C-alpha positions as MATLAB code, in Angstrom:
seq = 'MCFGCVALSVCGQELNFNITVNSDQLSQGDLPIFNTLERSLNDFVNKNKWTNRVYKENERINGQMFITITEYESNRFKGNIQIQSSRPVYNTSYETPVFNYKDNQFNFQYIEFQPLVYNENVFESNLIAVVSYYVYIVLGLDADTFSLEGGTDFFRKAQGIVTQAQGTNFAGWSQSTDRSRFELVDNLLSNTYREYRVAMYNYHRKGMDIMADNNSTGKQVVAGTMKLFETMINRRPNAFLISTFFDAKSDEIQNIFSDGPKVDIVKLKETLTKIAPLYSSTWNDIKY';
ca = [
     -69.663  -21.297  -31.611;
     -66.533  -20.662  -34.037;
     -63.254  -18.926  -32.549;
     -63.444  -15.188  -32.926;
     -65.759  -15.604  -35.863;
     -68.554  -12.997  -36.981;
     -71.601  -14.549  -38.556;
     -73.826  -12.215  -40.526;
     -75.845  -14.628  -43.145;
     -78.809  -16.933  -42.174;
     -77.567  -20.743  -42.620;
     -76.628  -23.379  -40.529;
     -78.549  -24.726  -37.509;
     -76.799  -24.102  -33.967;
     -77.499  -26.647  -31.657;
     -76.351  -30.457  -31.673;
     -78.716  -31.726  -28.928;
     -79.415  -34.992  -27.489;
     -83.034  -34.875  -26.138;
     -84.389  -37.747  -24.145;
     -88.031  -38.155  -22.316;
     -87.833  -40.656  -19.814;
     -91.353  -41.995  -18.663;
     -90.150  -45.433  -16.751;
     -91.429  -43.719  -13.863;
     -95.175  -43.866  -15.061;
     -96.954  -46.846  -15.258;
     -98.205  -46.251  -18.524;
     -94.698  -45.564  -19.446;
     -94.515  -47.497  -22.605;
     -97.082  -45.450  -24.463;
     -96.125  -44.387  -28.251;
     -96.351  -40.565  -27.162;
     -93.625  -40.531  -25.344;
     -91.167  -41.512  -28.011;
     -93.194  -39.318  -30.243;
     -92.481  -36.332  -28.312;
     -88.785  -37.427  -28.027;
     -88.416  -37.169  -31.712;
     -90.870  -34.035  -32.101;
     -88.336  -31.834  -29.614;
     -85.131  -33.429  -31.157;
     -86.566  -31.680  -34.546;
     -87.659  -28.594  -32.367;
     -84.191  -28.013  -31.203;
     -81.865  -29.254  -33.685;
     -83.481  -28.120  -36.951;
     -85.276  -24.821  -36.380;
     -82.852  -21.665  -36.859;
     -82.319  -19.795  -33.168;
     -80.379  -17.178  -34.736;
     -79.418  -15.023  -37.873;
     -75.654  -16.121  -37.334;
     -73.926  -18.754  -38.925;
     -72.690  -22.044  -37.144;
     -70.720  -24.366  -39.666;
     -71.614  -28.016  -38.583;
     -68.267  -28.704  -36.250;
     -69.476  -25.193  -34.735;
     -72.679  -26.145  -33.358;
     -73.164  -26.658  -29.753;
     -73.023  -29.848  -28.311;
     -75.517  -30.849  -25.280;
     -78.103  -32.431  -23.826;
     -82.044  -32.152  -22.362;
     -83.212  -34.666  -19.953;
     -86.984  -34.859  -19.390;
     -88.088  -36.735  -16.780;
     -92.181  -37.175  -16.837;
     -93.088  -38.203  -13.111;
     -97.172  -37.435  -14.075;
     -99.087  -38.060  -16.895;
    -103.114  -37.707  -17.759;
    -104.836  -37.206  -20.722;
    -102.635  -34.449  -22.294;
    -101.283  -33.174  -19.416;
     -96.979  -34.200  -18.123;
     -95.770  -32.958  -15.251;
     -91.653  -33.658  -14.421;
     -88.520  -31.804  -14.776;
     -86.123  -30.740  -17.160;
     -82.137  -31.303  -16.835;
     -80.129  -29.139  -19.135;
     -76.411  -29.512  -20.333;
     -74.151  -27.948  -22.852;
     -70.501  -27.493  -23.619;
     -68.583  -26.068  -25.781;
     -64.675  -27.287  -27.645;
     -61.297  -25.965  -25.922;
     -58.961  -24.489  -28.172;
     -56.047  -26.789  -30.095;
     -57.576  -29.716  -28.041;
     -60.113  -32.277  -28.302;
     -61.918  -31.486  -25.285;
     -64.977  -30.173  -24.282;
     -65.762  -28.198  -21.117;
     -68.796  -28.037  -19.698;
     -70.325  -24.484  -19.645;
     -74.506  -25.269  -18.126;
     -75.544  -28.423  -16.210;
     -78.693  -27.256  -14.355;
     -82.037  -28.822  -13.428;
     -85.544  -27.517  -13.654;
     -87.695  -29.296  -11.092;
     -90.841  -27.089  -12.281;
     -92.125  -28.219  -15.428;
     -95.588  -29.631  -16.555;
     -96.837  -28.750  -20.105;
     -99.841  -29.829  -22.056;
     -99.035  -31.952  -25.230;
    -101.037  -33.879  -28.088;
     -99.558  -36.536  -29.764;
     -98.127  -35.603  -33.466;
     -99.250  -31.766  -32.468;
     -96.382  -28.962  -34.259;
     -93.915  -27.998  -31.954;
     -93.795  -24.047  -33.540;
     -91.727  -21.535  -31.607;
     -92.915  -17.831  -32.342;
     -91.139  -15.072  -30.182;
     -94.291  -13.065  -29.947;
     -96.717  -15.544  -28.789;
     -97.190  -18.064  -26.187;
     -98.308  -21.058  -27.879;
     -97.660  -23.672  -24.885;
     -95.240  -24.463  -21.774;
     -93.374  -26.918  -23.418;
     -92.234  -24.781  -26.518;
     -91.709  -21.857  -24.009;
     -89.564  -23.510  -21.699;
     -87.705  -25.543  -24.181;
     -87.342  -22.044  -25.903;
     -86.316  -20.193  -23.230;
     -83.549  -22.885  -22.101;
     -82.128  -23.002  -25.987;
     -81.627  -19.182  -25.578;
     -79.610  -19.534  -22.205;
     -77.711  -22.418  -23.910;
     -77.059  -19.655  -26.600;
     -76.105  -16.549  -24.545;
     -73.928  -18.520  -21.929;
     -72.147  -20.092  -24.811;
     -71.734  -16.672  -26.680;
     -70.246  -15.174  -23.470;
     -67.929  -18.314  -23.026;
     -65.934  -16.318  -26.683;
     -66.888  -12.981  -26.091;
     -67.004  -10.352  -23.259;
     -70.956  -10.338  -22.311;
     -71.278  -11.421  -25.668;
     -74.924  -13.709  -25.273;
     -76.663  -10.392  -24.032;
     -79.140  -10.206  -27.399;
     -80.222  -14.416  -26.186;
     -80.808  -13.696  -23.101;
     -82.790  -10.552  -23.767;
     -85.086  -13.402  -26.086;
     -85.280  -15.762  -23.389;
     -86.264  -12.877  -20.564;
     -89.117  -11.923  -23.448;
     -90.304  -15.686  -23.439;
     -90.509  -14.763  -19.512;
     -92.595  -11.321  -19.868;
     -94.928  -13.755  -21.906;
     -95.004  -16.680  -19.492;
     -95.834  -14.905  -16.349;
     -99.429  -14.318  -17.872;
     -99.821  -18.007  -17.665;
    -100.283  -20.024  -14.370;
     -97.699  -22.578  -15.440;
     -94.891  -22.995  -12.928;
     -91.443  -21.541  -12.771;
     -91.835  -18.157  -14.492;
     -93.049  -16.373  -11.342;
     -90.971  -13.333  -10.117;
     -91.645  -14.432   -6.486;
     -90.628  -17.682   -6.819;
     -87.035  -18.731   -5.731;
     -84.655  -20.039   -8.311;
     -87.292  -19.509  -11.504;
     -86.578  -18.802  -14.744;
     -87.453  -15.431  -14.175;
     -84.363  -15.348  -11.685;
     -81.516  -16.749  -13.545;
     -82.456  -14.369  -17.031;
     -82.674  -11.805  -14.620;
     -79.660  -12.462  -12.844;
     -77.616  -12.700  -15.829;
     -78.550   -9.367  -17.796;
     -78.193   -7.659  -14.134;
     -75.269   -5.363  -13.512;
     -75.375   -6.472   -9.823;
     -74.001   -9.856  -11.162;
     -72.084   -8.501  -13.828;
     -68.775  -10.726  -12.494;
     -70.716  -13.868  -13.289;
     -70.024  -12.964  -17.119;
     -66.765  -11.647  -16.815;
     -65.695  -14.630  -15.322;
     -67.379  -16.743  -18.157;
     -65.138  -15.018  -20.396;
     -62.339  -15.334  -18.489;
     -62.352  -18.859  -17.817;
     -62.883  -20.054  -21.264;
     -61.222  -17.809  -23.508;
     -58.330  -16.228  -21.698;
     -58.071  -19.800  -19.641;
     -59.188  -22.406  -21.168;
     -58.332  -21.806  -24.379;
     -54.533  -20.949  -23.905;
     -53.959  -24.323  -21.368;
     -52.561  -26.144  -24.662;
     -50.005  -23.649  -25.374;
     -49.609  -22.075  -22.077;
     -50.560  -24.170  -19.212;
     -49.559  -22.563  -16.239;
     -50.812  -18.935  -17.526;
     -53.905  -20.553  -18.485;
     -54.055  -21.901  -14.886;
     -53.473  -18.815  -13.163;
     -56.135  -17.229  -15.112;
     -58.652  -19.890  -14.395;
     -57.407  -19.263  -10.652;
     -57.818  -15.282  -10.853;
     -61.345  -15.858  -12.348;
     -62.076  -17.293   -8.845;
     -61.603  -13.736   -6.943;
     -64.170  -12.656   -9.587;
     -66.872  -14.450   -7.897;
     -65.394  -13.898   -4.199;
     -65.735  -10.171   -5.185;
     -69.703  -11.171   -6.437;
     -70.394  -13.152   -3.514;
     -68.827  -10.336   -1.007;
     -71.882   -8.075   -1.990;
     -74.844  -10.827   -2.730;
     -74.411  -13.820   -0.691;
     -75.797  -17.364   -1.873;
     -76.145  -15.702   -5.542;
     -78.333  -18.013   -7.647;
     -75.426  -17.577  -10.378;
     -72.785  -19.094   -7.966;
     -74.353  -22.321   -7.930;
     -75.153  -22.554  -11.492;
     -71.521  -22.249  -12.205;
     -70.015  -24.942   -9.945;
     -72.822  -27.471  -10.764;
     -71.317  -27.073  -14.196;
     -67.781  -26.550  -13.215;
     -66.656  -28.223  -10.080;
     -64.885  -31.553  -10.906;
     -63.406  -29.544  -13.887;
     -61.652  -27.366  -11.703;
     -60.617  -29.956   -9.453;
     -58.988  -31.979  -12.243;
     -57.486  -28.307  -13.805;
     -55.769  -27.924  -10.316;
     -54.456  -31.579   -9.299;
     -51.983  -31.630  -12.240;
     -49.723  -30.030  -14.123;
     -47.624  -26.237  -13.171;
     -48.541  -25.666   -9.499;
     -50.525  -22.542   -8.504;
     -50.965  -21.016   -4.471;
     -53.349  -23.959   -4.105;
     -53.703  -23.408    0.009;
     -55.400  -20.126   -1.287;
     -57.076  -20.904   -4.151;
     -59.269  -23.826   -2.168;
     -59.918  -21.103    0.613;
     -61.073  -19.321   -1.802;
     -62.949  -21.672   -3.529;
     -64.400  -23.126   -0.175;
     -65.785  -19.698    0.429;
     -67.443  -19.223   -2.721;
     -68.862  -23.067   -3.099;
     -68.855  -24.037    0.111;
     -71.391  -27.206   -1.269;
     -68.347  -28.915   -3.246;
     -65.734  -28.406   -0.132;
     -64.866  -32.288   -0.542;
     -64.286  -32.011   -4.295;
     -62.021  -28.994   -3.165;
     -60.480  -31.139   -0.718;
     -59.827  -33.499   -2.842;
     -57.483  -31.480   -5.342;
     -54.019  -32.891   -4.750;
     -50.811  -30.942   -5.217;
];
C-alpha cells in the first residue's frame, strides 16, 4: 500500500505472493495435480482483484503462502498453510514482516483444473474460503500499518467468509475451537483487543517509518508500543493476537534494539519477557 495514498479507482492487483504446494511427505507426491494446484493458486491470489483501491506495481503486498499436503486421497487433501507478509519501510530498501502465521487445520477438496473463483456471497469450496480469508487478513493487517484501524473493511470481509464457512463441516472455522479462524478475525475486530491495532499502526508508521530519518525517536516509539501490549495482556492474559505479533516480529525487535541509539533496555526486556515469554531467549540476546 502506498504511503499516505487514498485510492478510489479500480485497477492494479493488490498482492505479489509466491504460493508453494509441498507434497514431499506423500508417496504419490510427484503427481501433476500438485503442480496444477500450485499454478492455479498463484493465479487466483495474484490476478484476482480483491479491493476497489489502486495498487501500483511497487505498492503490491509481498508475501508467501506455503501449503504442505500431509494426506491425499482421490480429490481430498489435508495439511497446513503458512502465511507470511511484509511491507516496505519508508525511505529504506528494508521490508518489515507483518504477518507470519501457520494454520494446521486445512483440509479441502480439489479436482485438477477446476476453476478457482471467489464469490463473497457463496461458499464455493474450503480451498477458496481459506485462501480468500487469509488474503483479507493480510490486506487488513497491511492497511492497519499505514492508518489507524485502516484494515477494518478487510477484516469484515474475512469475518463474512467465517460466517459462511461455519455452516460446513470443515475444520478451523468453529467458534469453539481454540485459535481458530473465527477467533483471529473476531479478536481483530473486538474493542477488547484494540491496543493490538493501535500498536500495529504506531510500531510501523510512527516507529519503523521514521527510523531512516530519526533512528532514536523511531526506536523510542517501537519500545513504547510494547507498553500497549502490556496493557492488553493485563486485561486478557495469553491473548491470541500477542503471539501472532511476536511470531512475525521477535527477530526484528531483537535486531532493532541491539544496535544504534540506546533506549532503556532493562525495562524493555522486562516488558518483552512479560508479554512474550516464549521468546525469552530472543530477548536475552538483545545486546547493548
